[in-house]
N, CA and C atoms as an extended XYZ file, in Angstrom:
453
Properties=species:S:1:pos:R:3:atomname:S:1:resname:S:1:resid:I:1 pbc="F F F"
N        48.269      128.055       98.386 N   MET     1
C        48.366      130.030       98.161 CA  MET     1
C        47.422      130.908       99.634 C   MET     1
N        46.322      130.133      100.318 N   LEU     2
C        45.972      130.387      101.243 CA  LEU     2
C        46.585      130.286      102.699 C   LEU     2
N        47.450      129.362      102.693 N   GLY     3
C        48.704      129.008      103.969 CA  GLY     3
C        49.305      130.486      103.842 C   GLY     3
N        50.089      130.482      102.956 N   ALA     4
C        50.789      131.840      102.546 CA  ALA     4
C        49.928      133.077      102.654 C   ALA     4
N        48.826      133.575      102.381 N   THR     5
C        47.987      134.232      103.002 CA  THR     5
C        47.759      134.510      104.570 C   THR     5
N        47.018      133.382      104.665 N   VAL     6
C        47.018      133.595      106.612 CA  VAL     6
C        48.329      133.662      107.243 C   VAL     6
N        49.119      133.032      106.525 N   ALA     7
C        50.984      133.442      107.244 CA  ALA     7
C        51.468      134.527      107.041 C   ALA     7
N        51.189      135.407      106.379 N   PHE     8
C        51.554      136.443      106.040 CA  PHE     8
C        50.414      137.562      106.602 C   PHE     8
N        48.931      136.776      107.050 N   SER     9
C        48.438      138.233      107.782 CA  SER     9
C        48.296      138.070      109.427 C   SER     9
N        48.760      137.345      109.482 N   LEU    10
C        49.111      137.032      111.114 CA  LEU    10
C        50.046      137.274      111.583 C   LEU    10
N        51.137      136.821      110.696 N   GLY    11
C        52.198      138.095      111.102 CA  GLY    11
C        52.381      139.367      111.601 C   GLY    11
N        51.550      140.082      110.442 N   SER    12
C        51.885      141.209      110.694 CA  SER    12
C        50.738      142.153      111.491 C   SER    12
N        49.729      140.700      111.935 N   LEU    13
C        48.640      141.567      113.184 CA  LEU    13
C        49.017      141.043      114.675 C   LEU    13
N        50.564      140.267      114.795 N   LEU    14
C        50.889      139.555      116.132 CA  LEU    14
C        52.141      140.083      116.129 C   LEU    14
N        52.162      140.812      115.236 N   LEU    15
C        54.000      141.453      114.794 CA  LEU    15
C        54.229      142.250      116.407 C   LEU    15
N        53.878      143.110      116.945 N   ARG    16
C        53.479      143.726      117.665 CA  ARG    16
C        53.496      143.382      119.395 C   ARG    16
N        52.784      142.111      118.942 N   ARG    17
C        52.344      141.750      120.465 CA  ARG    17
C        53.532      140.461      120.820 C   ARG    17
N        54.181      139.869      119.933 N   PHE    18
C        55.093      138.784      120.733 CA  PHE    18
C        56.701      139.466      119.902 C   PHE    18
N        56.984      140.535      119.266 N   ALA    19
C        58.306      140.605      119.080 CA  ALA    19
C        58.674      142.410      119.381 C   ALA    19
N        57.830      143.174      120.480 N   PRO    20
C        57.374      144.185      120.786 CA  PRO    20
C        59.494      144.934      120.886 C   PRO    20
N        60.137      144.557      121.651 N   GLY    21
C        61.652      144.609      121.252 CA  GLY    21
C        62.277      144.801      120.680 C   GLY    21
N        61.822      143.899      119.249 N   VAL    22
C        63.100      143.201      118.523 CA  VAL    22
C        63.294      144.653      117.432 C   VAL    22
N        64.668      145.176      116.313 N   SER    23
C        64.299      146.613      115.785 CA  SER    23
C        63.943      145.092      114.237 C   SER    23
N        63.207      146.670      113.677 N   THR    24
C        62.553      146.426      112.090 CA  THR    24
C        63.678      145.466      111.756 C   THR    24
N        65.525      146.024      111.360 N   ALA    25
C        65.809      145.495      110.397 CA  ALA    25
C        66.327      143.304      111.054 C   ALA    25
N        66.021      143.400      112.918 N   ALA    26
C        66.911      142.382      112.797 CA  ALA    26
C        65.120      141.186      112.513 C   ALA    26
N        64.168      141.858      113.218 N   LEU    27
C        63.054      141.115      112.461 CA  LEU    27
C        63.277      140.646      111.323 C   LEU    27
N        63.429      141.743      110.373 N   GLN    28
C        63.394      140.874      108.592 CA  GLN    28
C        64.517      140.116      108.825 C   GLN    28
N        65.574      140.722      109.054 N   GLY    29
C        66.692      139.289      109.000 CA  GLY    29
C        65.925      137.946      109.346 C   GLY    29
N        65.878      137.837      110.539 N   TRP    30
C        65.465      136.315      111.136 CA  TRP    30
C        64.322      135.924      110.333 C   TRP    30
N        63.431      136.766      109.674 N   GLY    31
C        62.285      135.358      108.943 CA  GLY    31
C        63.153      135.642      107.574 C   GLY    31
N        63.489      136.360      107.311 N   MET    32
C        64.353      135.887      105.910 CA  MET    32
C        64.974      134.630      105.909 C   MET    32
N        65.786      134.530      107.116 N   LEU    33
C        66.607      132.926      106.844 CA  LEU    33
C        65.558      132.340      107.447 C   LEU    33
N        64.293      132.046      108.068 N   GLY    34
C        63.990      131.189      109.381 CA  GLY    34
C        63.215      130.686      107.225 C   GLY    34
N        62.909      131.848      106.311 N   GLY    35
C        62.477      131.266      105.567 CA  GLY    35
C        62.815      130.546      104.145 C   GLY    35
N        64.089      131.485      104.096 N   ALA    36
C        65.227      130.497      103.390 CA  ALA    36
C        65.333      129.355      103.517 C   ALA    36
N        65.619      128.695      105.398 N   LEU    37
C        66.064      127.658      105.334 CA  LEU    37
C        64.697      126.490      105.192 C   LEU    37
N        63.263      127.344      105.481 N   LEU    38
C        62.151      126.580      105.026 CA  LEU    38
C        61.955      126.097      103.576 C   LEU    38
N        62.377      127.215      102.622 N   LEU    39
C        62.407      126.894      101.207 CA  LEU    39
C        63.523      125.778      100.847 C   LEU    39
N        64.829      125.897      101.499 N   HIS    40
C        65.355      124.602      101.217 CA  HIS    40
C        65.550      122.899      101.173 C   HIS    40
N        64.324      123.934      103.035 N   LEU    41
C        64.322      122.072      102.850 CA  LEU    41
C        62.759      121.388      102.423 C   LEU    41
N        62.007      122.583      101.985 N   GLY    42
C        61.196      122.080      100.771 CA  GLY    42
C        61.322      121.551       99.781 C   GLY    42
N        62.381      121.788       99.202 N   SER    43
C        63.093      121.477       97.720 CA  SER    43
C        63.580      120.725       97.974 C   SER    43
N        64.016      120.034       98.849 N   ARG    44
C        64.980      118.748       99.076 CA  ARG    44
C        63.833      117.692       99.189 C   ARG    44
N        62.814      118.650       99.883 N   GLY    45
C        61.660      116.841      100.408 CA  GLY    45
C        61.486      116.894       99.087 C   GLY    45
N        60.757      118.003       97.702 N   LEU    46
C        60.075      117.359       97.489 CA  LEU    46
C        61.201      116.383       95.604 C   LEU    46
N        62.465      116.664       96.238 N   GLY    47
C        63.346      116.123       94.780 CA  GLY    47
C        64.076      117.035       94.339 C   GLY    47
N        63.415      118.534       94.176 N   GLU    48
C        64.542      119.044       93.638 CA  GLU    48
C        65.957      119.265       93.285 C   GLU    48
N        66.520      119.477       91.611 N   PRO    49
C        67.654      119.732       91.585 CA  PRO    49
C        68.364      120.629       92.504 C   PRO    49
N        69.373      120.020       93.583 N   GLN    50
C        70.313      121.210       94.438 CA  GLN    50
C        71.481      121.730       93.518 C   GLN    50
N        71.826      121.464       92.635 N   ALA    51
C        72.838      121.966       91.897 CA  ALA    51
C        72.443      123.200       90.937 C   ALA    51
N        73.735      124.141       91.808 N   VAL    52
C        73.722      126.047       90.865 CA  VAL    52
C        74.493      126.009       90.077 C   VAL    52
N        73.972      126.310       88.908 N   VAL    53
C        74.474      127.548       87.549 CA  VAL    53
C        74.788      128.734       88.131 C   VAL    53
N        75.892      129.320       88.207 N   ALA    54
C        76.130      130.916       89.018 CA  ALA    54
C        76.623      131.001       87.238 C   ALA    54
N        74.985      132.607       86.623 N   THR    55
C        75.333      133.073       85.292 CA  THR    55
C        75.776      134.367       85.810 C   THR    55
N        76.220      135.237       84.708 N   PRO    56
C        76.328      137.040       84.903 CA  PRO    56
C        74.961      137.377       85.449 C   PRO    56
N        73.652      137.018       84.269 N   ALA    57
C        72.443      137.093       84.281 CA  ALA    57
C        71.642      136.530       86.003 C   ALA    57
N        72.354      135.618       86.405 N   GLY    58
C        71.250      134.216       87.600 CA  GLY    58
C        72.190      135.532       88.574 C   GLY    58
N        73.192      136.106       88.873 N   ILE    59
C        73.410      136.794       89.948 CA  ILE    59
C        72.965      138.087       89.445 C   ILE    59
N        72.969      139.203       88.473 N   ALA    60
C        72.114      140.062       88.724 CA  ALA    60
C        70.721      139.932       89.569 C   ALA    60
N        70.431      138.936       88.497 N   THR    61
C        68.540      139.077       88.996 CA  THR    61
C        68.593      138.587       90.997 C   THR    61
N        69.017      137.658       90.732 N   LEU    62
C        69.527      137.480       92.606 CA  LEU    62
C        70.162      138.599       93.527 C   LEU    62
N        70.687      139.150       92.934 N   ALA    63
C        71.315      140.741       93.515 CA  ALA    63
C        69.821      141.827       93.652 C   ALA    63
N        69.091      141.631       92.360 N   PHE    64
C        67.925      142.657       92.688 CA  PHE    64
C        67.043      142.443       93.582 C   PHE    64
N        67.248      141.486       93.406 N   LEU    65
C        65.872      140.613       94.001 CA  LEU    65
C        65.922      140.717       95.826 C   LEU    65
N        67.301      140.069       96.196 N   VAL    66
C        68.037      140.215       97.369 CA  VAL    66
C        67.772      141.829       97.937 C   VAL    66
N        67.675      142.915       96.495 N   VAL    67
C        67.769      144.283       97.236 CA  VAL    67
C        66.802      145.105       97.472 C   VAL    67
N        66.211      145.132       96.113 N   GLY    68
C        64.352      145.803       95.516 CA  GLY    68
C        62.877      144.458       96.713 C   GLY    68
N        62.859      143.868       95.926 N   PRO    69
C        61.615      143.351       96.382 CA  PRO    69
C        61.826      142.711       97.614 C   PRO    69
N        63.563      141.917       98.081 N   GLY    70
C        63.862      141.772       99.335 CA  GLY    70
C        63.986      142.850      100.408 C   GLY    70
N        65.005      143.540      101.400 N   VAL    71
C        65.224      144.258      101.570 CA  VAL    71
C        64.534      145.478      102.188 C   VAL    71
N        64.902      146.518      100.702 N   VAL    72
C        64.055      147.782      100.735 CA  VAL    72
C        62.383      147.276      101.085 C   VAL    72
N        61.815      146.679      100.407 N   ALA    73
C        60.562      146.146      100.205 CA  ALA    73
C        59.616      146.091      101.717 C   ALA    73
N        60.612      144.869      102.604 N   PHE    74
C        60.145      144.742      103.731 CA  PHE    74
C        60.891      145.770      104.633 C   PHE    74
N        61.661      146.351      104.808 N   LEU    75
C        61.897      147.173      105.249 CA  LEU    75
C        60.732      148.376      105.875 C   LEU    75
N        59.909      148.926      104.023 N   LEU    76
C        59.262      149.668      103.775 CA  LEU    76
C        58.137      149.079      104.641 C   LEU    76
N        57.630      148.117      104.370 N   TYR    77
C        56.797      146.760      105.221 CA  TYR    77
C        56.505      146.972      107.001 C   TYR    77
N        57.458      146.958      107.258 N   PHE    78
C        57.627      147.094      108.248 CA  PHE    78
C        57.653      148.154      108.960 C   PHE    78
N        57.975      149.316      108.522 N   HIS    79
C        57.668      150.780      108.871 CA  HIS    79
C        56.918      151.562      108.484 C   HIS    79
N        55.730      151.224      107.707 N   LEU    80
C        54.727      151.405      107.953 CA  LEU    80
C        53.627      150.297      108.841 C   LEU    80
N        53.660      149.526      109.348 N   LEU    81
C        53.399      148.752      110.504 CA  LEU    81
C        53.642      149.635      111.881 C   LEU    81
N        54.667      150.326      111.902 N   GLU    82
C        54.595      150.691      112.528 CA  GLU    82
C        54.481      151.806      112.495 C   GLU    82
N        54.735      152.668      111.605 N   THR    83
C        53.898      154.272      111.307 CA  THR    83
C        52.334      153.864      111.392 C   THR    83
N        51.903      153.532      110.684 N   VAL    84
C        49.777      153.433      110.543 CA  VAL    84
C        49.088      152.126      110.641 C   VAL    84
N        50.366      151.060      111.130 N   GLY    85
C        49.236      150.153      112.164 CA  GLY    85
C        48.876      148.878      111.009 C   GLY    85
N        48.826      148.008      111.219 N   ALA    86
C        48.350      146.494      110.735 CA  ALA    86
C        47.440      146.884      108.944 C   ALA    86
N        46.293      147.731      109.635 N   THR    87
C        44.886      147.729      109.199 CA  THR    87
C        45.025      148.472      107.674 C   THR    87
N        45.770      149.985      108.190 N   ARG    88
C        46.123      150.610      106.648 CA  ARG    88
C        47.405      149.300      105.779 C   ARG    88
N        48.411      149.204      106.270 N   THR    89
C        49.638      148.305      105.878 CA  THR    89
C        48.681      147.701      104.903 C   THR    89
N        47.502      147.046      105.615 N   MET    90
C        47.866      146.021      104.679 CA  MET    90
C        46.787      146.181      102.712 C   MET    90
N        46.148      147.201      103.223 N   LEU    91
C        45.361      148.471      102.306 CA  LEU    91
C        46.192      148.335      101.571 C   LEU    91
N        47.588      148.212      101.588 N   VAL    92
C        48.301      148.721      100.366 CA  VAL    92
C        48.524      147.734       99.782 C   VAL    92
N        48.572      146.421      100.118 N   GLY    93
C        48.291      144.572       98.749 CA  GLY    93
C        47.086      145.612       98.088 C   GLY    93
N        45.978      145.867       98.121 N   TYR    94
C        45.365      146.011       97.307 CA  TYR    94
C        45.932      147.044       95.781 C   TYR    94
N        46.807      147.698       96.401 N   LEU    95
C        47.611      148.822       95.194 CA  LEU    95
C        48.475      147.804       94.101 C   LEU    95
N        49.125      146.805       94.872 N   GLU    96
C        50.197      146.089       94.161 CA  GLU    96
C        49.539      145.202       92.787 C   GLU    96
N        48.510      144.797       92.327 N   PRO    97
C        48.092      144.553       91.314 CA  PRO    97
C        47.937      145.719       90.065 C   PRO    97
N        47.535      146.806       90.938 N   LEU    98
C        47.562      148.200       89.717 CA  LEU    98
C        49.085      148.832       89.579 C   LEU    98
N        49.845      148.578       90.373 N   ALA    99
C        51.263      148.669       89.653 CA  ALA    99
C        51.814      147.899       89.359 C   ALA    99
N        51.680      146.247       89.406 N   ALA   100
C        51.998      146.132       88.449 CA  ALA   100
C        51.684      145.846       87.319 C   ALA   100
N        50.653      146.259       86.591 N   ALA   101
C        49.954      146.252       85.518 CA  ALA   101
C        50.473      147.471       84.960 C   ALA   101
N        50.698      148.655       85.907 N   ALA   102
C        51.123      150.043       85.321 CA  ALA   102
C        52.708      149.116       84.738 C   ALA   102
N        53.307      148.706       85.298 N   LEU   103
C        54.634      148.119       85.366 CA  LEU   103
C        54.939      147.741       83.950 C   LEU   103
N        53.238      146.630       83.576 N   SER   104
C        53.762      145.978       82.459 CA  SER   104
C        53.297      146.595       81.360 C   SER   104
N        52.461      147.623       81.436 N   PHE   105
C        51.714      147.815       80.848 CA  PHE   105
C        52.816      149.231       80.106 C   PHE   105
N        53.834      149.850       81.039 N   ALA   106
C        55.118      150.585       80.741 CA  ALA   106
C        56.516      150.154       80.245 C   ALA   106
N        56.451      149.394       80.816 N   LEU   107
C        58.014      148.597       80.411 CA  LEU   107
C        57.587      147.145       78.973 C   LEU   107
N        56.619      146.630       78.674 N   PHE   108
C        56.393      145.213       77.745 CA  PHE   108
C        55.134      146.155       77.007 C   PHE   108
N        53.807      146.939       77.236 N   GLY   109
C        53.585      147.389       76.310 CA  GLY   109
C        51.843      146.574       76.581 C   GLY   109
N        51.938      145.768       77.832 N   TYR   110
C        50.578      144.537       77.820 CA  TYR   110
C        49.808      145.669       78.490 C   TYR   110
N        48.408      145.312       77.840 N   LEU   111
C        47.558      145.622       78.015 CA  LEU   111
C        46.671      144.767       79.052 C   LEU   111
N        46.238      145.184       80.193 N   PRO   112
C        44.770      144.449       81.096 CA  PRO   112
C        43.265      143.789       80.971 C   PRO   112
N        43.000      142.762       80.755 N   ARG   113
C        41.765      142.633       80.031 CA  ARG   113
C        40.902      143.563       80.555 C   ARG   113
N        39.954      143.377       79.976 N   PRO   114
C        38.733      144.193       80.131 CA  PRO   114
C        37.704      143.515       81.737 C   PRO   114
N        38.078      142.412       82.012 N   GLY   115
C        37.688      142.235       83.074 CA  GLY   115
C        38.820      142.601       84.450 C   GLY   115
N        40.016      142.883       84.344 N   ALA   116
C        41.058      143.177       84.675 CA  ALA   116
C        41.012      144.722       85.293 C   ALA   116
N        41.030      145.197       84.404 N   ALA   117
C        40.423      146.866       84.715 CA  ALA   117
C        39.187      146.720       85.509 C   ALA   117
N        37.888      145.928       85.582 N   LEU   118
C        36.696      146.292       86.356 CA  LEU   118
C        37.255      145.811       87.178 C   LEU   118
N        38.678      144.615       88.015 N   GLY   119
C        38.866      144.477       89.137 CA  GLY   119
C        38.894      145.638       89.907 C   GLY   119
N        40.385      147.043       88.617 N   PHE   120
C        41.357      147.491       88.808 CA  PHE   120
C        40.195      148.756       89.618 C   PHE   120
N        38.980      148.624       89.161 N   GLY   121
C        38.073      149.573       89.098 CA  GLY   121
C        37.159      149.180       90.759 C   GLY   121
N        37.093      148.191       90.653 N   LEU   122
C        36.719      147.798       92.326 CA  LEU   122
C        37.885      148.000       93.563 C   LEU   122
N        38.706      147.902       92.834 N   VAL   123
C        39.743      147.904       94.075 CA  VAL   123
C        39.935      149.022       94.464 C   VAL   123
N        39.448      149.977       93.487 N   LEU   124
C        40.166      151.653       93.946 CA  LEU   124
C        38.483      152.000       94.343 C   LEU   124
N        37.963      151.429       93.992 N   ALA   125
C        36.352      152.492       94.611 CA  ALA   125
C        36.130      151.553       96.103 C   ALA   125
N        36.937      150.714       96.364 N   GLY   126
C        36.973      150.330       97.795 CA  GLY   126
C        37.871      151.008       98.831 C   GLY   126
N        39.184      150.979       98.092 N   PHE   127
C        39.675      152.155       98.587 CA  PHE   127
C        39.638      153.350       99.300 C   PHE   127
N        38.859      154.295       98.007 N   ALA   128
C        38.191      155.061       98.645 CA  ALA   128
C        37.360      155.294       99.423 C   ALA   128
N        36.787      154.426       99.895 N   LEU   129
C        35.629      153.937      100.422 CA  LEU   129
C        36.057      153.701      102.035 C   LEU   129
N        37.637      153.139      101.933 N   VAL   130
C        37.779      152.562      103.755 CA  VAL   130
C        38.795      153.805      103.823 C   VAL   130
N        39.406      154.845      102.868 N   GLU   131
C        40.266      155.311      103.020 CA  GLU   131
C        39.852      157.173      102.879 C   GLU   131
N        39.377      157.565      101.673 N   GLY   132
C        38.759      158.520      101.282 CA  GLY   132
C        38.819      159.766      101.803 C   GLY   132
N        38.883      159.606      103.321 N   ARG   133
C        38.955      161.316      104.435 CA  ARG   133
C        40.566      160.925      103.965 C   ARG   133
N        41.403      160.022      104.064 N   SER   134
C        42.897      160.490      104.666 CA  SER   134
C        43.176      160.747      103.276 C   SER   134
N        42.665      160.765      102.272 N   VAL   135
C        43.280      160.952      101.078 CA  VAL   135
C        42.712      161.898      100.771 C   VAL   135
N        41.533      162.336      100.928 N   ARG   136
C        41.290      164.590      100.020 CA  ARG   136
C        41.958      165.137      101.226 C   ARG   136
N        42.136      164.703      103.149 N   LEU   137
C        42.692      165.472      103.590 CA  LEU   137
C        44.691      165.362      102.896 C   LEU   137
N        44.948      164.472      103.001 N   ALA   138
C        46.462      164.198      102.008 CA  ALA   138
C        46.667      166.001      101.041 C   ALA   138
N        45.682      165.165       99.841 N   ALA   139
C        45.731      166.193       98.681 CA  ALA   139
C        45.092      167.439       98.725 C   ALA   139
N        44.507      168.136       99.888 N   GLY   140
C        44.066      169.365      100.167 CA  GLY   140
C        45.140      169.239      100.848 C   GLY   140
N        45.719      168.396      101.830 N   GLY   141
C        46.827      169.399      102.556 CA  GLY   141
C        48.456      169.766      101.483 C   GLY   141
N        48.067      169.161      100.069 N   ALA   142
C        49.014      169.131       99.336 CA  ALA   142
C        49.059      170.594       98.339 C   ALA   142
N        47.632      170.122       97.841 N   ILE   143
C        47.246      171.492       97.008 CA  ILE   143
C        47.798      172.931       98.149 C   ILE   143
N        46.869      172.624       99.345 N   GLY   144
C        47.645      174.044      100.243 CA  GLY   144
C        49.321      174.881       99.886 C   GLY   144
N        49.659      173.281      100.316 N   ARG   145
C        51.115      173.712      100.282 CA  ARG   145
C        51.152      174.525       99.161 C   ARG   145
N        51.160      173.699       97.960 N   ILE   146
C        51.510      174.425       96.203 CA  ILE   146
C        51.111      175.812       96.791 C   ILE   146
N        49.465      176.058       96.325 N   ARG   147
C        49.358      177.075       97.002 CA  ARG   147
C        50.096      178.158       97.278 C   ARG   147
N        50.284      177.714       98.759 N   THR   148
C        51.500      178.965       99.712 CA  THR   148
C        52.975      178.953       98.958 C   THR   148
N        52.764      177.849       97.896 N   ALA   149
C        54.993      178.391       97.828 CA  ALA   149
C        54.455      179.178       96.236 C   ALA   149
N        53.474      179.449       95.768 N   LEU   150
C        53.153      179.892       94.076 CA  LEU   150
C        53.634      181.512       94.421 C   LEU   150
N        54.301      181.937       93.815 N   PRO   151
C        53.733      183.708       94.061 CA  PRO   151
C        52.710      183.908       93.546 C   PRO   151
């Protein structure tokens, strides 16, 4: 887990330095191809079964994972890297557990434990400390646009 986190962070920070002329889509495609090959080699090396049974549910799940968390999420991620920079893009990662908990509650009725709620509060407080000014400016601009749109 630590290795994956370090590799992802280094990749985010070093992206501009080593691949300035490569498009976001091309970078994503090559990265996913390389990752798929490494995962496949690792699974073979660990003796995992290589036989696949294709069921409609399995195919639908794979299609969703390719399009949603795969292509769309990574294109958005690289777009954020290009527009707001690596530091601000990494802040989005702190909001992912909050989004997952909200979806778990909405879809399954799962309520996080009190310790998790405390953790979410700490994440939001840290986010407010780091990006509070930007959030206030964005909220003020949105409120101003709403006020001018009202009769």
